[in-house]
C-alpha positions in Angstrom: -29.1 1.9 -31.6 -25.5 1.0 -31.1 -22.7 3.4 -31.1 -19.8 2.5 -33.5 -16.5 1.9 -31.8 -14.1 4.9 -32.0 -11.4 4.8 -34.7 -7.7 4.3 -33.5 -7.0 8.0 -34.1 -9.9 9.1 -31.9 -9.0 6.6 -29.2 -5.4 7.8 -29.0 -6.5 11.5 -28.8 -8.8 10.7 -25.9 -6.0 9.4 -23.7 -6.4 10.2 -20.0 -4.2 13.2 -18.8 -0.9 12.4 -17.1 -0.7 12.5 -13.3 0.9 15.5 -11.7 3.1 16.0 -8.7 0.1 16.8 -6.4 -1.4 13.5 -7.2 1.8 11.7 -6.1 2.1 13.7 -3.0 -1.5 13.1 -1.9 -1.1 9.4 -2.5 2.1 9.3 -0.5 0.5 11.2 2.4 -2.5 8.9 2.3 -0.4 5.8 2.3 1.8 7.1 5.2 -1.3 7.9 7.2 -2.6 4.3 6.6 0.8 2.9 7.6 0.6 4.9 10.8 -2.9 3.6 11.6 -1.9 0.1 10.8 1.2 0.5 13.1 -1.0 1.6 16.0 -3.3 -1.3 15.3 -0.4 -3.8 15.1 0.9 -2.6 18.4 -2.5 -3.0 20.1 -2.9 -6.5 18.6 0.6 -7.4 19.8 -0.1 -6.0 23.3 -3.4 -7.9 23.5 -1.8 -11.2 22.6 1.1 -10.5 25.1 -1.4 -9.9 27.9 -3.8 -12.7 26.9 -1.8 -15.7 25.7 -3.9 -18.6 24.4 -4.0 -21.4 27.0 -5.8 -24.6 26.1 -5.5 -28.1 27.7 -5.5 -29.9 24.3 -2.2 -29.7 22.3 -4.0 -29.4 19.0 -6.1 -26.5 20.2 -3.0 -24.8 21.6 -1.2 -25.3 18.3 -4.2 -23.8 16.3 -4.5 -20.8 18.6 -0.8 -20.1 18.3 -0.9 -20.4 14.5 -3.9 -18.0 14.4 -2.1 -15.5 16.7 1.0 -15.6 14.5 -1.1 -15.0 11.4 -3.0 -12.1 12.9 0.1 -10.4 14.2 2.0 -11.1 10.9 -0.8 -9.7 8.7 -1.1 -6.6 10.8 2.6 -5.8 10.5 2.5 -6.8 6.8 -0.2 -4.2 6.2 2.0 -1.6 8.0 5.1 -2.4 5.9 3.1 -2.5 2.6 1.5 1.0 3.1 4.8 2.5 4.3 6.7 1.1 1.4 4.1 2.3 -1.1 4.2 5.7 0.5 7.9 5.9 0.2 7.7 4.9 -3.5 5.1 7.5 -4.2 7.1 10.2 -2.3 10.2 9.3 -4.5 8.1 9.6 -7.6 6.8 13.0 -6.3 10.4 14.2 -5.9 11.3 12.9 -9.4 8.3 14.6 -11.0 9.6 18.0 -9.6 13.0 17.6 -11.3 12.8 18.5 -15.0 13.6 15.6 -17.3 16.9 15.8 -19.2 16.8 15.2 -22.9 19.3 12.7 -24.2 21.4 14.0 -27.0 22.9 11.5 -29.4 26.6 11.8 -30.1 
């Protein structure tokens, strides 16, 4: 037997609860922790490529190795920046959720 779809009135009353400040804070801390981990990983990748530069006799192989190195280093720092920026945004939303909202009065 199939269950009939809920009416629009029932669907609107079953809306998920709003997120609270604790949710924003935990998300921000998690994102900052991931950014820190990615920063350490990025530094190790950069150190590895600094100590072990690709050296090939063929120019095309050297070009491909340099391109791969650039992509790997760039992606690791992109992950660091993305997590840090998301963490900053969530922290600002956390601060904003602590401040009571002002009601706009019409004049």
